[in-house]
NUBAZA-802250 format. One record per atom (N, C-alpha, C): x, y, z; atom name. Coordinates in pm, 1 decimal, m for minus. Example, Ala and Ser with C-alpha at 12.3 -4.5 7.8 and 13.67 -1.06 7.14 Angstrom:
2
PT        xx        yy        zz  atome
PT    1319.0    m569.0     780.0      N
PT    1230.0    m450.0     780.0     CA
PT    1320.0    m330.0     780.0      C
PT    1285.0    m225.0     708.0      N
PT    1367.0    m106.0     714.0     CA
PT    1290.0       3.0     787.0      C
REM end
This chain:
214
PT        xx        yy        zz  atome
PT   m1691.2     458.8    m571.8      N
PT   m1738.6     326.8    m608.2     CA
PT   m1752.9     242.0    m482.0      C
PT   m1864.7     175.8    m467.6      N
PT   m1887.1      84.9    m353.6     CA
PT   m1887.6     m56.8    m409.0      C
PT   m1801.8    m141.9    m353.7      N
PT   m1789.9    m280.0    m400.4     CA
PT   m1784.5    m367.9    m276.6      C
PT   m1899.6    m421.3    m236.0      N
PT   m1904.4    m498.3    m112.3     CA
PT   m1869.9    m408.5       5.1      C
PT   m1766.1    m442.9      79.8      N
PT   m1721.2    m361.4     192.3     CA
PT   m1613.1    m261.2     151.9      C
PT   m1587.3    m249.4      21.9      N
PT   m1485.3    m156.9     m27.0     CA
PT   m1550.6     m27.9     m75.6      C
PT   m1498.8      84.6     m28.6      N
PT   m1544.1     215.0     m76.3     CA
PT   m1422.2     287.0    m132.2      C
PT   m1417.3     300.5    m265.2      N
PT   m1296.7     347.7    m331.8     CA
PT   m1330.4     467.7    m420.1      C
PT   m1246.7     569.4    m414.2      N
PT   m1270.9     690.4    m492.9     CA
PT   m1143.7     736.4    m562.6      C
PT   m1161.7     814.6    m668.5      N
PT   m1050.1     877.7    m739.3     CA
PT   m1050.8    1024.6    m697.5      C
PT    m969.7    1057.7    m599.5      N
PT    m969.0    1193.6    m545.6     CA
PT    m843.2    1217.8    m463.7      C
PT    m824.5    1342.5    m425.3      N
PT    m714.3    1380.1    m338.1     CA
PT    m741.4    1326.4    m197.7      C
PT    m640.7    1263.5    m137.2      N
PT    m659.8    1201.7      m5.6     CA
PT    m692.7    1304.3     102.7      C
PT    m646.0    1427.4      87.3      N
PT    m678.3    1530.1     186.3     CA
PT    m827.7    1561.1     186.0      C
PT    m887.2    1560.2      67.1      N
PT   m1032.2    1581.8      56.8     CA
PT   m1108.2    1466.9     121.7      C
PT   m1056.1    1343.7     101.8      N
PT   m1121.5    1227.5     161.8     CA
PT   m1116.5    1234.2     313.8      C
PT    m998.3    1259.0     369.2      N
PT    m982.6    1252.4     514.4     CA
PT   m1060.0    1361.0     587.9      C
PT   m1074.5    1477.3     525.9      N
PT   m1143.2    1586.2     597.0     CA
PT   m1291.6    1556.7     620.0      C
PT   m1345.2    1454.2     552.1      N
PT   m1486.1    1418.4     571.0     CA
PT   m1508.2    1330.1     693.5      C
PT   m1398.5    1284.0     757.7      N
PT   m1412.6    1187.6     866.5     CA
PT   m1375.6    1248.3    1002.7      C
PT   m1441.3    1197.2    1105.5      N
PT   m1416.7    1242.0    1242.4     CA
PT   m1283.7    1188.1    1293.3      C
PT   m1239.9    1240.5    1405.5      N
PT   m1118.2    1192.8    1470.8     CA
PT   m1131.3    1043.4    1502.1      C
PT   m1022.4     969.0    1477.2      N
PT   m1014.2     825.8    1510.8     CA
PT   m1124.5     742.0    1445.9      C
PT   m1171.6     783.9    1330.1      N
PT   m1278.1     708.4    1263.3     CA
PT   m1229.1     569.5    1220.3      C
PT   m1103.5     561.0    1175.0      N
PT   m1048.2     434.4    1126.1     CA
PT    m960.4     370.9    1232.7      C
PT    m976.9     240.3    1250.7      N
PT    m892.1     169.5    1346.6     CA
PT    m748.9     154.1    1295.1      C
PT    m732.7     138.4    1163.8      N
PT    m599.8     114.5    1108.2     CA
PT    m586.5     176.3     970.1      C
PT    m478.9     250.2     949.3      N
PT    m442.6     301.6     816.7     CA
PT    m318.8     226.6     768.7      C
PT    m327.6     168.6     649.8      N
PT    m212.2     101.7     588.2     CA
PT    m178.2     182.0     463.4      C
PT     m60.7     245.9     464.5      N
PT     m29.3     348.0     365.6     CA
PT     100.2     316.2     291.5      C
PT      93.5     327.2     159.9      N
PT     213.4     316.6      76.6     CA
PT     219.7     444.0      m8.0      C
PT     252.1     554.2      58.9      N
PT     252.2     685.0      m6.5     CA
PT     383.6     706.6     m81.9      C
PT     395.7     813.3    m160.0      N
PT     524.0     842.9    m225.8     CA
PT     636.8     856.1    m123.8      C
PT     752.9     800.6    m158.9      N
PT     868.8     807.5     m69.9     CA
PT     958.6     927.4    m101.8      C
PT     944.4     981.5    m223.4      N
PT    1032.5    1089.0    m267.3     CA
PT    1163.4    1037.3    m323.8      C
PT    1161.1     917.6    m386.2      N
PT    1285.2     856.4    m438.6     CA
PT    1279.3     835.2    m590.3      C
PT    1179.6     893.2    m656.2      N
PT    1171.1     882.8    m801.8     CA
PT    1119.2     750.9    m852.7      C
PT    1030.4     683.8    m778.0      N
PT     977.0     554.6    m821.1     CA
PT     894.1     566.2    m948.4      C
PT     842.4     685.5    m977.3      N
PT     762.2     704.2   m1098.8     CA
PT     845.1     690.6   m1224.8      C
PT     976.9     688.0   m1210.2      N
PT    1065.2     673.4   m1326.1     CA
PT    1133.5     537.7   m1329.8      C
PT    1086.3     443.9   m1248.3      N
PT    1146.8     310.8   m1241.9     CA
PT    1129.7     233.7   m1372.1      C
PT    1226.6     146.9   m1401.1      N
PT    1210.3      46.8   m1506.2     CA
PT    1232.6     m88.7   m1443.3      C
PT    1155.4    m188.2   m1487.5      N
PT    1163.2    m322.2   m1431.2     CA
PT    1168.0    m424.8   m1542.7      C
PT    1202.7    m545.9   m1506.4      N
PT    1195.3    m652.4   m1604.9     CA
PT    1328.3    m722.1   m1623.7      C
PT    1324.2    m836.5   m1686.4      N
PT    1443.2    m915.9   m1712.0     CA
PT    1455.9    m932.3   m1863.0      C
PT    1529.3    m841.1   m1926.3      N
PT    1538.4    m841.6   m2070.6     CA
PT    1432.2    m753.7   m2133.3      C
PT    1307.2    m771.6   m2092.7      N
PT    1197.7    m688.1   m2140.7     CA
PT    1168.1    m584.8   m2032.1      C
PT    1214.8    m464.6   m2053.1      N
PT    1204.1    m362.8   m1949.8     CA
PT    1077.4    m281.3   m1967.8      C
PT    1006.4    m263.7   m1860.8      N
PT     883.3    m185.5   m1863.7     CA
PT     912.8     m46.9   m1809.6      C
PT     876.3      54.9   m1883.5      N
PT     899.3     191.7   m1840.0     CA
PT     767.3     249.6   m1791.0      C
PT     761.6     285.7   m1663.3      N
PT     640.9     344.3   m1609.2     CA
PT     638.0     492.1   m1642.8      C
PT     519.7     542.3   m1666.0      N
PT     508.2     682.1   m1704.9     CA
PT     551.7     771.1   m1590.3      C
PT     641.1     862.9   m1617.8      N
PT     693.7     951.3   m1514.7     CA
PT     619.6    1083.1   m1512.2      C
PT     534.6    1103.6   m1412.3      N
PT     464.8    1231.5   m1400.1     CA
PT     498.4    1298.7   m1266.8      C
PT     615.8    1261.8   m1212.7      N
PT     672.1    1327.9   m1094.2     CA
PT     588.2    1311.3    m967.6      C
PT     507.4    1203.8    m959.8      N
PT     429.6    1184.7    m837.8     CA
PT     516.5    1140.7    m720.4      C
PT     639.2    1091.3    m749.0      N
PT     726.2    1047.2    m640.0     CA
PT     847.8    1138.4    m625.0      C
PT     832.3    1266.7    m656.6      N
PT     945.7    1358.0    m640.3     CA
PT     962.2    1405.6    m496.4      C
PT     859.1    1385.4    m413.4      N
PT     869.1    1419.2    m271.2     CA
PT     761.7    1343.9    m194.2      C
PT     784.6    1320.0     m63.8      N
PT     683.2    1252.5      18.6     CA
PT     571.9    1349.5      54.7      C
PT     463.0    1301.2     112.2      N
PT     355.2    1389.6     155.6     CA
PT     403.5    1491.4     260.2      C
PT     327.2    1597.6     274.1      N
PT     362.0    1706.1     365.0     CA
PT     331.0    1669.7     510.2      C
PT     379.5    1750.9     601.4      N
PT     347.3    1732.9     743.1     CA
PT     197.4    1746.8     766.3      C
PT     132.4    1831.7     686.0      N
PT     m11.8    1849.2     697.7     CA
PT     m85.2    1719.0     667.8      C
PT     m33.6    1643.2     570.7      N
PT     m93.1    1513.0     539.4     CA
PT     m85.0    1420.2     660.3      C
PT      33.7    1410.8     720.8      N
PT      50.9    1319.4     833.7     CA
PT     m29.9    1365.1     955.0      C
PT     m41.6    1494.8     976.2      N
PT    m126.5    1543.9    1084.7     CA
PT    m269.7    1495.1    1066.7      C
PT    m318.7    1501.5     943.5      N
PT    m455.3    1458.7     915.0     CA
PT    m468.4    1306.9     924.5      C
PT    m368.1    1235.4     876.8      N
PT    m370.8    1089.0     884.6     CA
PT    m376.9    1042.2    1029.7      C
PT    m292.9    1100.7    1116.0      N
PT    m292.6    1062.5    1257.2     CA
PT    m420.1    1108.1    1327.1      C
PT    m486.9    1207.6    1273.7      N
PT    m613.5    1252.2    1332.2     CA
PT    m724.8    1151.3    1306.9      C
PT    m735.1    1101.0    1183.1      N
PT    m850.3    1017.9    1146.9     CA
PT    m829.3     869.6    1175.9      C
PT    m706.3     827.3    1208.5      N
PT    m680.8     684.9    1232.0     CA
PT    m614.6     661.9    1367.3      C
PT    m651.6     551.2    1430.8      N
PT    m598.3     518.0    1562.8     CA
PT    m458.5     456.7    1553.9      C
PT    m437.3     373.5    1453.8      N
PT    m306.6     311.0    1431.9     CA
PT    m270.3     320.1    1284.3      C
PT    m138.2     313.9    1258.3      N
PT     m90.1     331.6    1122.1     CA
PT      25.3     235.4    1091.2      C
PT      29.6     192.5     966.0      N
PT     144.3     120.3     910.2     CA
PT     185.2     198.7     786.4      C
PT     310.3     247.7     785.5      N
PT     355.1     338.0     679.2     CA
PT     475.8     278.6     606.7      C
PT     452.4     228.8     486.0      N
PT     562.4     172.5     407.3     CA
PT     660.5     281.9     365.8      C
PT     789.0     245.9     369.3      N
PT     893.8     336.8     322.9     CA
PT     919.5     454.8     413.3      C
PT     871.4     449.8     537.8      N
PT     884.3     565.8     627.2     CA
PT    1029.4     598.8     659.7      C
PT    1120.7     505.0     638.5      N
PT    1262.2     535.2     659.7     CA
PT    1311.0     644.5     565.7      C
PT    1236.1     670.9     457.1      N
PT    1272.8     777.5     363.7     CA
PT    1215.8     913.3     403.5      C
PT    1113.3     914.9     490.0      N
PT    1045.6    1042.7     515.8     CA
PT    1001.0    1060.0     661.2      C
PT    1059.8     986.9     754.4      N
PT    1013.6     990.3     893.3     CA
PT    1023.7    1130.1     953.5      C
PT    1113.3    1214.3     900.6      N
PT    1125.4    1350.2     952.7     CA
PT     998.4    1431.6     930.5      C
PT     909.7    1381.9     842.1      N
PT     784.9    1452.8     817.4     CA
PT     686.9    1440.0     935.0      C
PT     704.7    1335.3    1017.7      N
PT     614.8    1322.7    1133.5     CA
PT     689.3    1292.1    1263.2      C
PT     813.8    1245.6    1255.2      N
PT     903.7    1235.8    1370.9     CA
PT     843.1    1168.4    1493.3      C
PT     796.9    1046.8    1477.3      N
PT     748.1     968.7    1590.7     CA
PT     827.2     839.1    1599.1      C
PT     883.0     811.1    1715.9      N
PT     957.9     687.7    1734.3     CA
PT     862.0     568.9    1741.9      C
PT     914.7     450.6    1713.2      N
PT     835.2     329.4    1722.9     CA
PT     924.1     211.3    1756.8      C
PT     872.4     123.0    1841.2      N
PT     943.8      m1.0    1871.7     CA
PT     911.7    m109.1    1770.1      C
PT     809.0     m87.0    1688.8      N
PT     762.6    m190.7    1596.5     CA
PT     774.2    m146.1    1452.2      C
PT     886.8    m178.6    1391.1      N
PT     901.7    m164.5    1247.4     CA
PT     878.8    m302.0    1184.8      C
PT     832.8    m304.5    1062.1      N
PT     814.8    m429.0     987.7     CA
PT     916.6    m432.8     875.4      C
PT     987.0    m545.2     863.8      N
PT    1077.4    m564.4     750.3     CA
PT    1013.8    m665.3     657.1      C
PT     984.7    m621.0     535.5      N
PT     932.2    m710.2     433.0     CA
PT    1049.8    m772.5     359.1      C
PT    1075.5    m899.4     386.3      N
PT    1179.7    m976.1     318.7     CA
PT    1122.0   m1026.1     186.5      C
PT    1169.3    m969.3      75.1      N
PT    1112.5   m1001.2     m55.6     CA
PT    1155.7   m1137.7    m108.4      C
PT    1257.1   m1197.4     m44.7      N
PT    1301.0   m1331.2     m85.1     CA
PT    1325.4   m1336.6    m235.9      C
PT    1394.1   m1234.6    m286.0      N
PT    1413.5   m1226.2    m431.6     CA
PT    1548.5   m1276.7    m479.1      C
PT    1622.7   m1345.1    m389.6      N
PT    1749.3   m1403.9    m430.5     CA
PT    1850.5   m1297.0    m467.0      C
PT    1943.4   m1332.4    m555.6      N
PT    2042.8   m1235.9    m599.9     CA
PT    1977.9   m1140.1    m698.6      C
PT    1977.5   m1014.3    m663.6      N
PT    1906.6    m915.7    m743.9     CA
PT    1970.7    m780.1    m725.5      C
PT    1956.0    m694.0    m826.2      N
PT    2002.3    m556.7    m814.3     CA
PT    1907.8    m474.8    m726.7      C
PT    1786.4    m526.6    m705.5      N
PT    1688.8    m454.8    m625.5     CA
PT    1711.4    m481.7    m477.0      C
PT    1648.0    m402.8    m392.0      N
PT    1663.0    m415.7    m247.5     CA
PT    1612.5    m550.9    m199.6      C
PT    1673.5    m601.3     m91.6      N
PT    1631.4    m728.7     m33.8     CA
PT    1495.9    m718.8      33.8      C
PT    1455.1    m595.5      68.3      N
PT    1327.4    m578.7     135.9     CA
PT    1292.6    m432.5     151.6      C
PT    1183.7    m408.2     223.5      N
PT    1138.8    m272.5     252.7     CA
PT    1097.2    m263.1     399.3      C
PT    1101.2    m140.3     450.5      N
PT    1065.8    m115.2     589.6     CA
PT     932.5     m41.6     600.2      C
PT     857.7     m74.9     703.7      N
PT     735.1      m2.5     735.3     CA
PT     738.8      39.6     881.5      C
PT     711.4     167.0     906.4      N
PT     693.8     217.8    1041.9     CA
PT     553.6     181.3    1087.7      C
PT     536.6     150.0    1215.9      N
PT     403.2     125.9    1269.8     CA
PT     386.9     199.9    1401.9      C
PT     262.1     223.1    1439.1      N
PT     231.0     288.0    1566.5     CA
PT     214.2     187.0    1679.0      C
PT     234.5      59.3    1650.2      N
PT     213.2     m44.5    1751.0     CA
PT     333.3     m55.1    1845.7      C
PT     311.4    m116.5    1959.9      N
PT     414.7    m127.7    2063.4     CA
PT     482.0    m264.4    2064.7      C
PT     446.2    m349.6    1972.2      N
PT     503.6    m484.2    1967.6     CA
PT     644.5    m479.8    1908.8      C
PT     718.4    m592.2    1915.1      N
PT     855.7    m593.6    1863.8     CA
PT     861.2    m584.6    1710.9      C
PT     980.2    m564.5    1660.1      N
PT    1004.7    m566.2    1515.4     CA
PT     965.4    m702.3    1459.1      C
PT     900.1    m703.0    1343.6      N
PT     856.5    m827.5    1281.1     CA
PT     908.2    m835.3    1137.0      C
PT     921.1    m958.0    1087.3      N
PT     963.6    m981.6     949.7     CA
PT     851.8   m1053.3     874.9      C
PT     816.1   m1000.7     759.2      N
PT     719.9   m1066.6     671.0     CA
PT     797.5   m1124.4     553.5      C
PT     804.0   m1257.0     544.8      N
PT     879.4   m1322.8     438.3     CA
PT     783.7   m1361.2     326.8      C
PT     772.5   m1274.2     229.3      N
PT     678.7   m1292.8     118.2     CA
PT     747.7   m1251.9     m10.2      C
PT     751.8   m1342.1    m107.3      N
PT     819.2   m1312.0    m233.1     CA
PT     757.7   m1188.5    m296.2      C
PT     841.7   m1099.9    m345.0      N
PT     796.0    m969.8    m393.9     CA
PT     695.4    m979.4    m507.8      C
PT     699.5   m1088.4    m586.6      N
PT     609.3   m1096.5    m702.3     CA
PT     485.0   m1179.0    m671.0      C
PT     462.3   m1210.9    m544.5      N
PT     338.3   m1278.5    m509.1     CA
PT     344.4   m1427.8    m532.2      C
PT     228.5   m1489.1    m550.9      N
PT     219.7   m1634.9    m555.1     CA
PT     217.1   m1690.6    m696.4      C
PT     222.5   m1604.5    m797.1      N
PT     206.8   m1654.1    m933.3     CA
PT     332.2   m1632.5   m1016.8      C
PT     372.2   m1736.3   m1089.7      N
PT     485.4   m1723.4   m1180.5     CA
PT     455.8   m1621.5   m1289.9      C
PT     327.8   m1593.9   m1311.5      N
PT     286.4   m1495.6   m1411.1     CA
PT     344.0   m1358.1   m1382.4      C
PT     376.5   m1334.6   m1254.7      N
PT     429.0   m1204.0   m1215.6     CA
PT     579.4   m1192.2   m1235.9      C
PT     647.5   m1299.8   m1271.8      N
PT     792.4   m1296.0   m1279.5     CA
PT     839.1   m1179.8   m1366.3      C
PT     946.6   m1115.9   m1324.2      N
PT    1007.2    m999.6   m1388.4     CA
PT     922.9    m873.6   m1373.7      C
PT     812.9    m882.1   m1304.6      N
PT     731.0    m764.6   m1285.2     CA
PT     658.7    m718.1   m1410.0      C
PT     650.1    m803.2   m1511.3      N
PT     597.1    m759.8   m1640.0     CA
PT     447.9    m730.7   m1634.7      C
PT     376.8    m787.8   m1537.8      N
PT     232.9    m766.4   m1530.3     CA
PT     193.4    m669.7   m1419.5      C
PT     291.0    m602.6   m1360.1      N
PT     258.7    m502.5   m1259.4     CA
PT     198.1    m380.3   m1326.4      C
PT      98.4    m320.7   m1261.7      N
PT      35.5    m202.1   m1318.5     CA
PT      87.3     m75.2   m1251.6      C
PT     169.0     m90.6   m1147.2      N
PT     219.5      24.5   m1073.4     CA
PT     362.5      m5.4   m1028.6      C
PT     453.9      92.1   m1035.3      N
PT     594.6      63.6   m1003.4     CA
PT     619.0      23.6    m858.3      C
PT     531.8      64.4    m766.1      N
PT     550.6      26.7    m625.0     CA
PT     448.0     m76.8    m580.8      C
PT     393.5    m151.4    m674.0      N
PT     290.7    m251.6    m643.2     CA
PT     343.8    m357.5    m547.8      C
PT     265.2    m386.4    m445.9      N
PT     301.5    m488.8    m348.1     CA
PT     203.3    m605.0    m358.0      C
PT     247.7    m725.6    m323.9      N
PT     160.4    m843.2    m338.4     CA
PT      43.6    m842.7    m241.4      C
PT     m67.1    m898.6    m285.0      N
PT    m185.7    m911.4    m199.7     CA
PT    m151.4    m987.3     m73.0      C
PT     m66.4   m1089.5     m83.9      N
PT     m29.4   m1170.2      31.9     CA
PT      33.7   m1086.8     143.0      C
PT     105.9    m981.1     106.4      N
PT     167.9    m894.5     206.2     CA
PT      61.1    m818.5     284.4      C
PT     m40.2    m767.6     214.9      N
PT    m148.8    m697.2     284.0     CA
PT    m230.3    m793.9     369.7      C
PT    m248.7    m915.5     324.3      N
PT    m319.6   m1014.4     405.3     CA
PT    m241.0   m1043.6     532.7      C
PT    m108.1   m1049.3     522.8      N
PT     m23.7   m1071.3     639.2     CA
PT     m38.5    m955.6     737.7      C
PT     m41.4    m831.7     687.5      N
PT     m57.4    m715.7     774.0     CA
PT    m192.2    m718.0     846.0      C
PT    m297.6    m749.3     772.7      N
PT    m431.3    m753.9     832.9     CA
PT    m440.4    m864.6     937.6      C
PT    m381.6    m979.2     908.1      N
PT    m384.7   m1091.8    1002.2     CA
PT    m314.2   m1057.5    1132.5      C
PT    m204.1    m981.5    1122.6      N
PT    m120.8    m955.9    1239.7     CA
PT    m152.5    m825.8    1312.7      C
PT    m216.6    m730.3    1244.9      N
PT    m234.0    m598.2    1306.3     CA
PT    m376.9    m545.6    1306.2      C
PT    m470.2    m612.5    1241.9      N
PT    m609.4    m568.2    1242.4     CA
PT    m694.8    m666.0    1322.3      C
PT    m804.4    m615.0    1374.4      N
PT    m898.6    m697.4    1448.6     CA
PT   m1031.2    m701.6    1373.6      C
PT   m1107.6    m805.3    1399.3      N
PT   m1238.1    m818.5    1335.7     CA
PT   m1321.7    m693.2    1360.4      C
PT   m1380.9    m641.1    1254.7      N
PT   m1463.7    m521.9    1266.3     CA
PT   m1389.9    m391.6    1246.5      C
PT   m1257.1    m396.1    1236.0      N
PT   m1179.7    m273.5    1215.0     CA
PT   m1213.5    m209.1    1080.2      C
PT   m1213.3     m77.8    1078.4      N
PT   m1227.6      m2.0     954.1     CA
PT   m1087.7      37.4     907.7      C
PT   m1056.3       6.2     782.9      N
PT    m922.3      25.7     728.2     CA
PT    m921.3     145.2     633.2      C
PT    m812.4     220.7     635.0      N
PT    m794.4     335.7     545.7     CA
PT    m669.1     317.5     461.5      C
PT    m680.4     348.9     331.1      N
PT    m564.9     351.7     241.7     CA
PT    m576.4     478.2     156.3      C
PT    m489.3     574.0     180.6      N
PT    m497.3     702.7     111.3     CA
PT    m422.2     705.7     m21.3      C
PT    m345.3     601.3     m50.0      N
PT    m268.6     593.7    m175.0     CA
PT    m281.0     450.6    m228.3      C
PT    m395.7     419.5    m286.9      N
PT    m428.3     280.4    m317.6     CA
PT    m339.9     220.5    m425.8      C
PT    m294.8     298.9    m522.5      N
PT    m206.5     246.9    m626.3     CA
PT    m267.9     134.2    m705.8      C
PT    m210.8      15.1    m694.7      N
PT    m251.8     m99.2    m776.7     CA
PT    m374.6    m171.4    m723.6      C
PT    m418.1    m141.2    m600.8      N
PT    m537.1    m205.1    m545.2     CA
PT    m512.2    m330.3    m462.7      C
PT    m386.5    m361.6    m431.4      N
PT    m357.7    m483.0    m353.4     CA
PT    m425.3    m480.4    m216.5      C
PT    m428.1    m364.2    m151.8      N
PT    m491.2    m354.4     m20.1     CA
PT    m640.2    m384.5     m29.2      C
PT    m703.4    m338.7    m137.1      N
PT    m847.4    m360.5    m154.6     CA
PT    m879.1    m508.0    m174.2      C
PT    m798.1    m576.9    m252.1      N
PT    m820.2    m719.2    m276.6     CA
PT    m804.7    m798.3    m145.9      C
PT    m701.2    m764.4     m68.1      N
PT    m680.5    m832.5      59.7     CA
PT    m796.8    m807.4     154.8      C
PT    m841.9    m681.8     164.7      N
PT    m953.7    m649.3     253.8     CA
PT   m1080.7    m721.4     210.3      C
PT   m1104.2    m730.3      79.9      N
PT   m1222.0    m800.6      29.3     CA
PT   m1222.6    m945.6      75.6      C
PT   m1110.4   m1014.4      58.7      N
PT   m1105.0   m1156.4      92.0     CA
PT   m1105.0   m1181.7     242.2      C
PT   m1059.3   m1082.4     320.4      N
PT   m1054.2   m1103.1     465.0     CA
PT   m1170.9   m1036.2     537.7      C
PT   m1262.3    m974.9     461.9      N
PT   m1386.7    m924.7     519.3     CA
PT   m1377.6    m791.9     591.8      C
PT   m1279.2    m708.1     556.8      N
PT   m1263.9    m578.9     623.2     CA
PT   m1329.1    m465.9     543.2      C
PT   m1384.6    m369.2     616.1      N
PT   m1433.7    m246.3     553.9     CA
PT   m1313.5    m159.8     518.5      C
PT   m1301.9    m123.4     391.9      N
PT   m1190.2     m41.7     346.1     CA
PT   m1242.2      85.9     281.3      C
PT   m1185.4     198.1     321.7      N
PT   m1203.7     324.3     251.6     CA
PT   m1069.9     359.3     189.4      C
PT   m1068.1     378.1      58.0      N
PT    m941.6     401.6     m11.6     CA
PT    m961.2     502.4    m123.7      C
PT    m851.6     566.9    m161.1      N
PT    m856.4     657.0    m275.6     CA
PT    m725.5     651.4    m352.2      C
PT    m732.6     690.7    m479.2      N
PT    m616.0     702.2    m566.2     CA
PT    m635.5     827.4    m650.7      C
PT    m537.3     915.9    m648.0      N
PT    m549.8    1045.1    m716.0     CA
PT    m535.0    1032.6    m867.3      C
PT    m443.8     946.4    m912.1      N
PT    m415.7     933.1   m1054.9     CA
PT    m526.9     853.9   m1124.2      C
PT    m592.7     915.9   m1221.2      N
PT    m708.5     853.6   m1284.9     CA
PT    m671.9     725.7   m1357.5      C
PT    m558.9     722.7   m1426.1      N
PT    m520.1     602.7   m1501.7     CA
PT    m489.6     487.0   m1408.1      C
PT    m413.0     512.3   m1301.0      N
PT    m385.9     406.6   m1204.0     CA
PT    m515.9     360.7   m1137.4      C
PT    m604.6     454.8   m1107.0      N
PT    m732.4     421.3   m1045.6     CA
PT    m811.4     325.6   m1134.1      C
PT    m821.8     356.8   m1262.6      N
PT    m899.6     272.8   m1354.2     CA
PT    m836.8     134.9   m1369.9      C
PT    m703.9     128.5   m1376.3      N
PT    m636.3      m1.2   m1386.8     CA
PT    m655.0     m82.5   m1258.8      C
PT    m648.4     m13.8   m1144.7      N
PT    m666.6     m84.0   m1017.3     CA
PT    m808.4    m138.5   m1004.8      C
PT    m907.3     m60.2   m1046.7      N
PT   m1045.2    m105.5   m1037.0     CA
PT   m1068.7    m228.2   m1124.9      C
PT   m1007.2    m229.8   m1242.0      N
PT   m1018.1    m346.6   m1329.3     CA
PT    m952.5    m467.9   m1263.5      C
PT    m835.9    m447.6   m1203.0      N
PT    m766.4    m557.2   m1135.2     CA
PT    m848.4    m609.2   m1017.0      C
PT    m905.2    m518.7    m938.2      N
PT    m986.4    m559.1    m822.9     CA
PT   m1105.7    m641.8    m867.7      C
PT   m1173.8    m596.2    m971.1      N
PT   m1291.0    m668.9   m1020.8     CA
PT   m1252.7    m807.0   m1071.1      C
PT   m1142.8    m815.9   m1146.2      N
PT   m1099.6    m943.6   m1201.5     CA
PT   m1059.7   m1040.7   m1091.2      C
PT    m984.3    m994.5    m992.7      N
PT    m929.6   m1085.3    m892.1     CA
PT   m1029.6   m1120.4    m782.8      C
PT   m1125.0   m1035.8    m754.8      N
PT   m1223.0   m1070.4    m651.4     CA
PT   m1334.7   m1158.0    m704.8      C
PT   m1335.4   m1182.0    m834.7      N
PT   m1429.9   m1278.9    m892.3     CA
PT   m1374.8   m1420.5    m880.9      C
PT   m1245.7   m1432.2    m851.5      N
PT   m1180.7   m1561.7    m854.8     CA
PT   m1159.5   m1614.0    m713.5      C
PT   m1158.6   m1744.3    m699.2      N
PT   m1135.7   m1806.1    m568.9     CA
PT    m988.0   m1805.2    m535.1      C
PT    m900.0   m1807.8    m635.2      N
PT    m756.3   m1811.6    m613.8     CA
PT    m698.2   m1682.6    m666.3      C
PT    m623.9   m1610.3    m581.8      N
PT    m560.7   m1487.2    m624.7     CA
PT    m445.6   m1517.1    m717.8      C
PT    m425.7   m1426.8    m816.3      N
PT    m310.6   m1441.5    m903.9     CA
PT    m215.2   m1327.6    m879.9      C
REM end
C-alpha cells in the first residue's frame, strides 16, 4: 500500500529487506519481538484486555535478521535490545531511555532502546498512553507493545535528518507510520500479522486525516 510517502506491506520482513541494496535506508527504527511473551499480555484498570496469543513474542529475531537489518540501514534504533543484544553483540554509547511517566504502576517505569549513534545516553519523557485521555488504561490500544506517536516523533526529531529514508520491519500498531507522515519522512514498513496490519492501516488512515493526533 502506498499512502503519500508511506509504503507499507503485509509480509515477512526478510522478504522486504532482500529487495534493497546495502545502506539503502538512513535510519531503521525497530520494535521487534523481545522474546518476553508480550503476545500474552493483559492490560487495563478493572477492564482487562486480553491480546490474542499466537506466540509471536516467544523469541527475538535471529542473527540472520540483524545481519540483514545492518546491511540495508546505515543507523538503527532498536527498542527492547536489552532483552536480545546477544543476537547482534554491538556496543553503543547511546542508549535511549523512554520514561513513561506512568506514576505508581505495576508496569515498568520505562523501556530501553539501543542505537548505533555515538551521542550520549538520552531520556525521552513521554507518557506511555500518549496525549489523549482516551488512551487511559490502554483500553484502545490495538497492539500489546503499542508505543505513542509522540515517541516516534521525538526519535525522528533527534535522530533523523531531512530527506532520510526510514525503515520499520515490525510496524505493529502503525505509530511509526503516523509520525513519519506528519513529519514528512519516506517510510518503508511491513507487518507480518494480517489482523494487526489491517487494524494498523485503519488507524493510520483515521489519524492522518486529522490535524490533531489522538
